[in-house]
C-alpha positions in Angstrom: 54.2 -54.1 56.7 51.7 -55.8 59.1 48.9 -58.0 58.0 45.5 -56.2 57.7 43.9 -58.7 60.1 46.5 -57.8 62.8 45.9 -54.1 62.2 42.1 -54.5 62.6 42.6 -56.6 65.7 45.0 -54.1 67.3 42.9 -51.0 66.4 39.5 -51.1 67.9 36.6 -49.5 65.9 34.6 -48.6 69.0 33.8 -44.9 69.3 35.7 -43.3 72.2 34.8 -39.7 71.8 37.3 -38.8 69.1 36.2 -38.3 65.5 39.4 -39.6 64.1 38.8 -43.1 65.5 35.7 -45.3 65.0 32.6 -44.6 62.9 30.9 -41.3 62.9 27.3 -40.5 61.9 28.3 -38.8 58.8 30.3 -41.8 57.7 27.2 -43.9 58.2 25.0 -41.5 56.2 27.6 -41.4 53.4 27.5 -45.2 53.2 23.7 -45.1 53.1 23.8 -42.5 50.3 26.4 -44.5 48.3 24.3 -47.7 48.7 21.2 -45.9 47.4 23.0 -44.5 44.4 24.6 -47.9 43.5 21.2 -49.6 44.0 19.5 -47.1 41.7 22.2 -47.6 39.1 21.9 -51.3 39.2 18.1 -51.1 39.0 18.3 -48.9 35.9 20.8 -51.3 34.2 18.6 -54.4 34.9 15.2 -52.9 34.4 13.2 -55.2 32.1 11.4 -52.5 30.1 11.7 -48.9 29.2 10.3 -46.3 31.6 7.2 -45.5 29.5 6.4 -49.2 29.3 6.8 -49.7 33.0 4.6 -46.7 33.7 1.9 -47.9 31.4 2.0 -51.4 32.9 1.8 -49.9 36.4 -1.1 -47.7 35.4 -2.9 -50.7 34.0 -2.2 -52.8 37.1 -3.3 -50.0 39.4 -6.5 -49.7 37.4 -7.1 -53.4 37.6 -6.5 -53.3 41.4 -9.0 -50.4 41.7 -11.6 -52.3 39.7 -11.1 -55.4 41.9 -11.4 -53.3 45.0 -14.6 -51.7 43.8 -16.0 -55.2 42.9 -15.1 -56.4 46.4 -16.6 -53.3 48.0 -19.8 -53.9 46.0 -19.9 -57.5 47.0 -19.4 -56.6 50.7 -22.0 -53.9 50.5 -24.5 -56.4 48.9 -23.7 -59.0 51.6 -24.2 -56.3 54.3 -27.6 -55.3 52.9 -28.8 -58.9 52.7 -27.7 -59.6 56.2 -29.4 -56.4 57.4 -32.6 -57.4 55.7 -32.4 -60.9 57.2 -31.8 -59.6 60.7 -34.6 -57.0 60.3 -37.0 -59.8 59.3 -35.8 -62.0 62.2 -36.2 -59.1 64.6 -39.7 -58.3 63.4 -40.6 -61.9 63.7 -39.2 -62.1 67.2 -41.0 -58.8 68.2 -44.3 -60.2 66.9 -43.7 -63.5 68.9 -42.9 -61.5 72.1 -45.9 -59.2 71.5 -48.2 -62.2 71.1 -46.8 -63.9 74.2 -47.3 -60.6 76.1 -50.9 -60.4 75.0 -51.4 -64.0 76.1 -50.0 -63.2 79.5 -52.1 -60.1 79.9 -55.3 -62.1 79.0 -54.3 -64.7 81.5 -53.9 -62.1 84.2 -57.3 -60.5 83.3 -59.0 -63.9 83.5 -57.6 -64.5 87.0 -58.8 -61.2 88.3 
């Protein structure tokens, strides 16, 4: 009997058009499915808590994340409102300054005529 390394070296695994040699798509999918089943089994064996505990913890964590997101949204909305008020005040001040300058220019022009 030949050594396995010699057989692997002598028999190429490249796909050459024949289903009997090389890897096929169905073999690959079967490997993916087997890996998923083995992974799920291992996850169930090593799960730290019972399913209901995990669901309760996840529900609580999702609620906490939602609350934090709402708080952040409220903070952001408050910052946006404050910035809007500040810019509106600055714009009004700038508009008054420009209007005053325009009045001064118009008066200057009237005096020269």
